[in-house]
N, C-alpha and C positions, 0 to 999 in steps of 0.2 A: 479894615480888618481883612487880611489876605487869607485865602483858603488854599491849601495844597490840593492839587487835584489828585483824587485817589484813582489808581489804575484799576480798571474793572478786569478781572481775570477772564480768560477764555472758559467756557464751560467745560467741566470735567465730568466724564461718565465713569461712575464707580461700579465695577462688576460686583454683583451679589456673590456670596460664597458659593451658592447653588450653581451660578453660571460658570464660576471658575472650575467648579468640580466637574460640570459636563464637558467644558472645553478640554480639560485634562483626560477625561474619560475617553473622548473621541480620538484624541492623540494616541492614546494607549492602545485603544482598539485598532487603529490603523496599523500601529506598530506589530501588534499580534498577528494580525491578518498577513502582513508582509513577511514576517518571521516564518509562518507556515508555508506561503508561497515559495520563498527561497529554499527552505529545506527540502520541499517536494521537487522543485526543479532541479536541484543539485544531486539528490539522492534516488529519485524515482522519476526520472524525465518523462518515461512513457505514461506513468500515472498522472503526471503533470499535464501532458497533452490531452489525455482523456478528460480531465477535469475542466480544461478549458471549454469542452464542448457540452458541458452541463448547462441547463438553463440558468441565467444570470442569478435567479432568486435563490438557488441552492449551491452555486459554485463555491461560495465561501465555506459552507458547511463541508462540502465534498473535500475540499483541500485541507481542512482541519482534520478530517478523519484520516485522510492519507498521510499527513504529517504525523499523526498519532501512531499509525502503523510504521512509518519509517523510523521514528525514534525509538520504538521498541526493537525493530529489526536490527538497528546498528549497535544495540548494547552488546551483544555477544562479541563482535569484533572490535569494540572500543575499551573493553575492560581486560586487565591482566589476571584477575582473579575472579573466581566463580561468586565468591562472597559479595564483591562490589556489584556484580551483576544482579544478585538477588536483592540487594539493597535498592538498586535503582527500580527493579520490578516491584518491590514493595511500596516505593514512593508512587508508582503508577496506580497500583491498586487502591491505595489510600485517596489519590487524586480523584479517581473515578467515583469512589464512595461519596468524597466531598461534594462532587459535582451534582450527584443525585440527592444531596442534602441542600441543594441550592447555594453551594459555596465553592470556591476554587481558589487555587494558589495563583501567585503572580506569574508563574511559568507561562509564557505565551500560548503553548499548545493546549494547555489545561484551561486557560481562559477561553480560547476559541472552541473547544469541545463543550464548555459550559453553555456558550451562546447557541450551539448546534443543538444540544439536548433540549434546551428551553424552546427553541424555534420548531423542532420536529419531533419532539417527545421519543427520542431515540432509546432503544432497549439496552438496559445495562448489561444484560447476560452476554451480548455479543462482545462488547468492549472487554469484559472480565475474561471471556474465553480467549480472546487474542493474547492477553497478558499471561494467562495460565500456560498456553502452549508455548509462547516464547520463553517462558521461564524453564519449562521442561527442556527446551532446545539448548539451554546453557550447559547441559550434561556433555555436549560436544562429542557425540557418538554418532556413528553411522547408522543408518536406518536398517533394522533388521530385515524388513521386507517392504515390498511395494505398498502393502496396506497401511504400514506406519507412515510412509511418506504422503499417502492419500489423506490419512487422517490429519497430518500437519496441515496440508492444504485446506482441508475443510475447516479446521479450527482457527486458522489464520486469514487466508484469502477469502474463503466463503463467508466468514463472519464479517469482514469488511464489506463485502458485496451486499449482505443483508442490511447493513447499516446504511449503505449508499442507497438502496432501494427505499429505505424509510424516509431519507431526505427527499427523495422524488415522490413521496407519497403513494407508493406502489405496495399494495397488500394483495398478493395473488400467488396461489400455491404453485402455479406452473413457473412463475418467475423465480420463486424460491428454489424449485428443483433445478432450473437452469443455472442459478447462482451457485448451487452446490457443486455441480459438475464443473463449471468454469473455475471456481476456486480450486478444485482438486487438479484440474489441468495446469493451473498457474503454479501451484505448489510443486508439481512435478517438474515443469520446465524452468522454474527458477532454480531448482536444485541442479539440473543439468547445466543451465547457463553459467552457474557459479563454479562449475567443476574445474576449469582452467585456473581460476583465481585461488580456489581452495587447494588445488594440487600444488601450487607454487608455495603454499604454506605448509606442505606436507600433511594436508588434511583431505580426507575422502568421506563423503556422506552418502554416496549412492547405495541403494539397497543391497545388502550383503547376499541375500538369496539370489538375485539375478547375477551378481558378479560371480558367485560360486557356480552357478548353472554353466556360465561359460568359461570358467577357469581363468578369470581375470582377477589378479591380486590388486591390493591397494598401492603396491609398489608400482605396478604398471601405470596406473593413473598419475602417480607422483612424478614419474619420469616422462609423462606425456607420450605414452605409447599410442601409436596408430595402427596397431595390429588388428586383425579381423575380430578376435574375440572381445577386444575393447569395444569396437564399433558395434558388435552384436549386443553388448550391454546397453549402449545408447540407444540402438534401434528398439530393443524390447521396452525401455523406459519411455521413450518418445511415443511409441505406438500407443501405450496406455493413455498418455495425455491427449492423443488424437481421439481415442475412443470416448474420453469424457467431452471433448469439444463436440463430437457427433451427437452424443446423448444430449448435451445442452441445447443443440439446435433442433432436436426432435420436439421440443416444446414451443418452438418459435411462433407457431400459428396461434397459440393460446397466451402468449405473453403480451401484455399491453404496450403500446408504443412508448409510453411514459418510462418504461424500464430501460429502454435501449442505451442511454448514456452510461449506465452502470456496467453494461456488457461490452462496452467498446474495447475492453481489454482482450477481447477474443481476436482482434486484428493483430495485436502484438504477438500473440500466442501462435496464430496461424502463420505469421511472418517467419517466426524462429523455426517452426516446423518445416516449412518450405525451404529454408536456408540450410538447415542441418541435413535435410534430405539431399539437397544439391551438393552438400560437402561429403555425401556418402557416409553420414553418420560419424565423421570424424569431429568429435567435440573440441578438439584443439585447433582446428582449421582457423587460420587468421581472419577469413571472411566473417566468421561468427562473432569476432570481437569488435566489429565495426558497426556503427550506428546506421540504420537504413534511412538515407535522406529523404525518401518518398513517404515515409511514415505519417507525418502530419497530414499530407494530402490524402493518403489512404484512410486515415481516420475520419477526416472531414467527409469524404464521399460515403463512407459506410454510415456516418451519422445522418447525412442528408437523406440517404435511402431508407434510414430506420430499420436496418436489419443488422443481426450480429452473426 
């Protein structure tokens, strides 16, 4: 009696459903992280450079927060109707509320924020304040005065800095005061730096009280005037940003070293102030539209020296 030899199959390893789920989650997590890296690198290159100098343990969370800020900031320019912008802001309000209910949407930034909130116990109020201020900014009007512009900086940029300090585990009143002034300076200088771009779209957001003080009209900015009265407007606004930077530095002796990565943005602000001064406060000067190739090195040195 002949027996047919039965082939012995090679052993097969069957993944359990939980293992498959973990594998997919890992892939999704990596995708979400890369999405945040890409959007920050593209839309906030200076913020991206600063984030690279955060401790490795918190870098991913810092990039998630910057991606959140960038996403909200670009809504105003990416929608044709205010209603659509309001709908997108409402999405983010709901997304933040869901995150604090330990839930999140499949949107990559929302997923990364959820991870950061769980890891660092971030304060919901700061996130919602950024959204509310960006929502008000959809009104698309010039700031009535410098105080309004400073409030905008406090509610957006300072709020982001408070969150970044939380990722670094810093709870210090002096660091909070410094963050408040740095955020105001950044809000002011962001408005200045965007003036050529906004003017090319026939939009001017500079504080009206300072423009009126120097007899500079919106039309002067729209046509790219380099007259002295226009430069005087830029000088006054830039000077206020400089005052806030000086105030921020007055707290430096009492700010813990752990807070320094969050304050590296001061290097960027200082760089712009120096360049606009060199251009004699001509905000339309071509040199101000170029990226400073030395900035990465300057950031690294400041990070190494642990000063802001």
